[in-house]
RODO-2510 file (C-alpha; in nm, 4 decimals, decimal comma):
residues 241
     n   res          X          Y          Z
     1     m    11,4849    10,8203     6,8903
     2     t    11,6642    11,1541     6,8671
     3     p    12,0409    11,1463     6,9376
     4     r    11,9913    11,3053     7,2791
     5     i    11,7194    11,0607     7,3862
     6     s    11,9239    10,7743     7,2432
     7     e    12,2224    10,8755     7,4589
     8     i    12,0049    10,8888     7,7705
     9     w    11,8596    10,5458     7,6947
    10     v    12,2025    10,3897     7,6409
    11     y    12,3188    10,5330     7,9748
    12     l    12,0125    10,4180     8,1679
    13     a    12,0018    10,0742     8,0069
    14     a    12,3569    10,0059     8,1209
    15     s    12,3048    10,1145     8,4820
    16     p    12,0836    10,0275     8,7802
    17     l    11,9143    10,3644     8,7279
    18     l    11,6936    10,2039     8,4623
    19     g    11,4723    10,0079     8,7006
    20     l    11,4544    10,2874     8,9561
    21     t    11,3755    10,5591     8,6996
    22     v    11,1139    10,3578     8,5131
    23     t    10,9438    10,2474     8,8349
    24     l    10,9194    10,6016     8,9719
    25     l    10,7975    10,7453     8,6410
    26     a    10,5398    10,4685     8,5952
    27     y    10,3983    10,5139     8,9438
    28     q    10,3943    10,8936     8,9269
    29     g    10,2120    10,8781     8,5950
    30     a     9,9676    10,6208     8,7323
    31     f     9,9064    10,8286     9,0441
    32     w     9,8385    11,1352     8,8287
    33     l     9,5758    10,9372     8,6365
    34     f     9,4321    10,8158     8,9656
    35     r     9,3897    11,1738     9,0881
    36     k     9,2457    11,2868     8,7559
    37     s     8,9846    11,0114     8,7794
    38     g     8,8677    11,1475     9,1140
    39     s     9,0458    10,8652     9,3034
    40     h     8,8301    10,6039     9,1341
    41     p     8,9234    10,2527     9,2564
    42     l     8,9335    10,1149     8,9016
    43     a     9,2173    10,3590     8,8276
    44     n     9,4328    10,1968     9,0948
    45     p     9,7868    10,3349     9,0542
    46     v     9,9537    10,0015     9,1376
    47     l     9,7525     9,8232     8,8670
    48     i     9,8335    10,0909     8,6090
    49     a    10,2015    10,1093     8,7039
    50     v    10,2459     9,7301     8,6923
    51     t    10,0796     9,7173     8,3488
    52     v    10,3037     9,9952     8,2179
    53     l    10,6176     9,8272     8,3553
    54     v    10,5293     9,4892     8,2038
    55     l    10,4685     9,6513     7,8648
    56     f    10,7917     9,8489     7,8924
    57     l    11,0043     9,5442     7,9752
    58     t    10,8386     9,3440     7,6963
    59     v    10,8739     9,6096     7,4271
    60     t    11,2343     9,6990     7,5130
    61     g    11,3425     9,3400     7,5708
    62     t    11,4795     9,4318     7,9131
    63     s    11,5384     9,1350     8,1424
    64     y    11,3851     9,1274     8,4882
    65     e    11,7305     9,0947     8,6420
    66     t    11,8424     9,4189     8,4752
    67     y    11,5249     9,5942     8,5834
    68     f    11,5432     9,4736     8,9441
    69     a    11,9043     9,5856     8,9798
    70     g    11,7596     9,9355     9,0117
    71     a    11,4094     9,8593     9,1389
    72     q    11,5571     9,6884     9,4449
    73     f    11,6124    10,0328     9,5963
    74     v    11,2348    10,0839     9,6009
    75     h    11,1937     9,7276     9,7271
    76     f    11,4261     9,8037    10,0183
    77     l    11,1994    10,0879    10,1302
    78     l    10,9110     9,8449    10,1875
    79     g    11,0597     9,7583    10,5268
    80     p    11,0795    10,1155    10,6632
    81     a    10,7397    10,1950    10,5091
    82     t    10,5817     9,8984    10,6862
    83     v    10,7327     9,9996    11,0205
    84     a    10,6091    10,3569    10,9664
    85     l    10,2513    10,2233    10,9577
    86     a    10,2761    10,2049    11,3376
    87     i    10,2382    10,5833    11,3548
    88     p     9,8784    10,6109    11,2270
    89     l     9,7966    10,2911    11,4150
    90     y     9,9094    10,4548    11,7391
    91     t     9,6658    10,7425    11,6811
    92     q     9,3822    10,4873    11,6671
    93     f     9,5016    10,2868    11,9677
    94     k     9,2004    10,3651    12,1868
    95     r     8,9560    10,2350    11,9293
    96     v     9,1694     9,9279    11,8605
    97     r     9,1676     9,8473    12,2333
    98     a     8,7918     9,8996    12,2516
    99     m     8,7407     9,6608    11,9572
   100     l     8,9912     9,3983    12,0721
   101     l     8,7500     9,1028    12,0712
   102     p     8,5989     9,1778    11,7262
   103     v     8,9514     9,2304    11,5933
   104     i     9,0677     8,8882    11,7177
   105     v     8,7570     8,7083    11,5907
   106     g     8,7732     8,8879    11,2560
   107     l     9,1416     8,8097    11,2213
   108     f     9,0979     8,4346    11,2710
   109     a     8,7877     8,4217    11,0513
   110     g     8,9508     8,6192    10,7718
   111     s     9,2810     8,4329    10,7822
   112     l     9,1212     8,0873    10,7810
   113     t     8,8756     8,1850    10,5085
   114     a     9,1543     8,3185    10,2871
   115     i     9,3581     7,9989    10,3212
   116     i     9,0793     7,7420    10,2919
   117     s     8,8912     7,9150    10,0097
   118     a     9,2070     7,9562     9,8009
   119     v     9,2986     7,5885     9,8377
   120     a     8,9396     7,4760     9,7726
   121     i     8,9153     7,6822     9,4530
   122     g     9,2517     7,5493     9,3377
   123     r     9,1371     7,1917     9,3923
   124     l     8,8054     7,2594     9,2193
   125     f     8,9908     7,3646     8,9042
   126     g     9,2342     7,0743     8,9233
   127     a     9,5423     7,2692     9,0321
   128     s     9,8537     7,0690     9,1132
   129     l     9,9668     7,0243     9,4722
   130     p    10,2486     7,2828     9,4461
   131     t    10,0020     7,5319     9,2990
   132     q     9,7560     7,4743     9,5825
   133     l    10,0334     7,5277     9,8342
   134     s    10,1340     7,8446     9,6504
   135     l     9,7758     7,9727     9,6642
   136     a     9,7322     7,9200    10,0372
   137     p     9,9297     8,2263    10,1637
   138     k     9,8157     8,4644     9,8870
   139     s     9,6484     8,7115    10,1269
   140     v     9,9575     8,8050    10,3282
   141     t    10,2359     9,0451    10,2394
   142     t    10,4861     8,9207     9,9799
   143     p    10,7964     8,8482    10,1940
   144     i    10,5966     8,6429    10,4453
   145     a    10,3914     8,4699    10,1749
   146     m    10,7008     8,3639     9,9808
   147     g    10,8702     8,2348    10,2944
   148     v    10,5635     8,0355    10,3991
   149     a    10,5154     7,8957    10,0471
   150     e    10,8747     7,7748    10,0363
   151     r    10,8434     7,6152    10,3793
   152     i    10,5284     7,4168    10,2962
   153     g    10,6366     7,3079     9,9466
   154     g    10,4830     7,5762     9,7281
   155     i    10,6457     7,7823     9,4526
   156     p    10,7589     8,1184     9,5976
   157     s    10,7702     8,2979     9,2617
   158     l    10,4135     8,1897     9,1823
   159     t    10,3026     8,2955     9,5292
   160     a    10,4535     8,6405     9,4735
   161     v    10,2449     8,6853     9,1580
   162     l     9,9308     8,5618     9,3325
   163     v     9,9892     8,8000     9,6234
   164     i    10,0149     9,0982     9,3896
   165     v     9,7046     8,9953     9,1946
   166     t     9,5124     8,9455     9,5202
   167     g     9,6180     9,2873     9,6464
   168     i     9,5189     9,4647     9,3257
   169     l     9,1816     9,2887     9,3079
   170     g     9,1115     9,3819     9,6692
   171     a     9,2133     9,7436     9,6228
   172     v     8,9984     9,7753     9,3103
   173     g     8,6908     9,5797     9,4163
   174     a     8,6661     9,6124     9,7962
   175     r     8,4699     9,9367     9,7843
   176     y     8,1926     9,7776     9,5793
   177     v     8,1751     9,4729     9,8057
   178     f     8,1565     9,6909    10,1178
   179     d     7,8873     9,9119     9,9647
   180     a     7,6825     9,6082     9,8592
   181     m     7,7054     9,4739    10,2161
   182     k     7,6237     9,8213    10,3549
   183     l     7,9434     9,8314    10,5623
   184     r     8,0054    10,1985    10,6438
   185     d     8,2385    10,1892    10,9438
   186     p     8,5885    10,2865    10,8194
   187     a     8,7541    10,0703    11,0848
   188     i     8,5692     9,7575    10,9706
   189     r     8,6296     9,8335    10,6041
   190     g     8,9976     9,8943    10,6683
   191     f     9,0474     9,5823    10,8778
   192     a     8,8731     9,3641    10,6195
   193     i     9,0821     9,4887    10,3293
   194     g     9,4010     9,4590    10,5350
   195     v     9,3295     9,0913    10,6098
   196     a     9,2344     9,0097    10,2510
   197     s     9,4639     9,2322    10,0447
   198     h     9,7761     9,3038    10,2558
   199     g     9,9942     9,6035    10,1591
   200     i     9,8246     9,7054     9,8348
   201     g     9,4858     9,7026    10,0033
   202     t     9,6303     9,8933    10,2985
   203     a     9,7657    10,1614    10,0657
   204     r     9,4188    10,1951     9,9160
   205     a     9,2652    10,2205    10,2652
   206     f     9,4975    10,5097    10,3532
   207     q     9,3809    10,6887    10,0395
   208     v     9,0256    10,6747    10,1760
   209     n     9,0975    10,7933    10,5316
   210     e     9,3475    10,7515    10,8133
   211     q     9,1259    10,5326    11,0317
   212     s     9,0700    10,2798    10,7522
   213     g     9,4428    10,2801    10,6828
   214     a     9,5365    10,2283    11,0468
   215     f     9,3060     9,9287    11,0865
   216     a     9,4213     9,7882    10,7525
   217     a     9,7838     9,8136    10,8676
   218     l     9,6956     9,6328    11,1904
   219     a     9,5168     9,3583    10,9987
   220     m     9,7999     9,3186    10,7492
   221     g    10,0594     9,2698    11,0229
   222     l     9,8501     9,0368    11,2363
   223     n     9,7361     8,8279    10,9402
   224     g    10,0923     8,7853    10,8202
   225     a    10,2042     8,6584    11,1602
   226     l     9,8989     8,4347    11,2085
   227     t     9,9265     8,2796    10,8618
   228     a    10,2967     8,2092    10,9122
   229     l    10,2077     8,0205    11,2322
   230     l     9,8870     7,8465    11,1219
   231     l     9,9479     7,7426    10,7641
   232     p    10,2337     7,4967    10,8244
   233     l    10,0189     7,3325    11,0937
   234     m     9,7169     7,3201    10,8612
   235     v     9,8956     7,1483    10,5746
   236     a     9,8451     6,7984    10,7192
   237     w     9,4883     6,8796    10,8262
   238     l     9,4011     6,9884    10,4722
   239     h     9,5225     6,6468    10,3500
   240     f     9,8075     6,7657    10,1324
   241     g    10,0560     6,5172     9,9996
***
């Protein structure tokens, strides 16, 4: 590195600015690639940014604790960003009210399917009990999923990873699944991805159109609440322990 760049690195590495700066640069670069690709789902900016950050931390030998000391500022904004999703949802309120019954049925079907299928696949591949319990809440947003996993005996850190992987897979692959099933209604597409892929899927839905994003936001919130209520009650029914 040149002396000037070396000085900048030394300063950033010793301050919380490291995590914040690297996170913002990684995402901005990933989003630029996403736009250049014509918003292709395989060029998902979250997937690219996460890959870049993992490589960066590995190559530089930076600990996660050092990184998160700065990245926590971005993490803090998840709360206000989630609350702000109520604005586009309000603009779609009439359609949400008109589709109330399908929304309720779809919510229960999607939530139960996500939980039971994850546990069944884990058992099929011989996963341990804690791993199965960590898999169960993988389709809800990270804070809720980690809290539920801890409550039922799972591993919160493993759940966090599974949640992110689930969200990325949904954001990347949902379009192809919807097209194969000939689902064209943006509300249905949005609601489905919100139930299955929480915040990352919701962000992808907003990139498609506002109606998809609004229904995805609704699904994400409702599924988080429903899973937090249902999963602890389902643990005994699923014959854990």
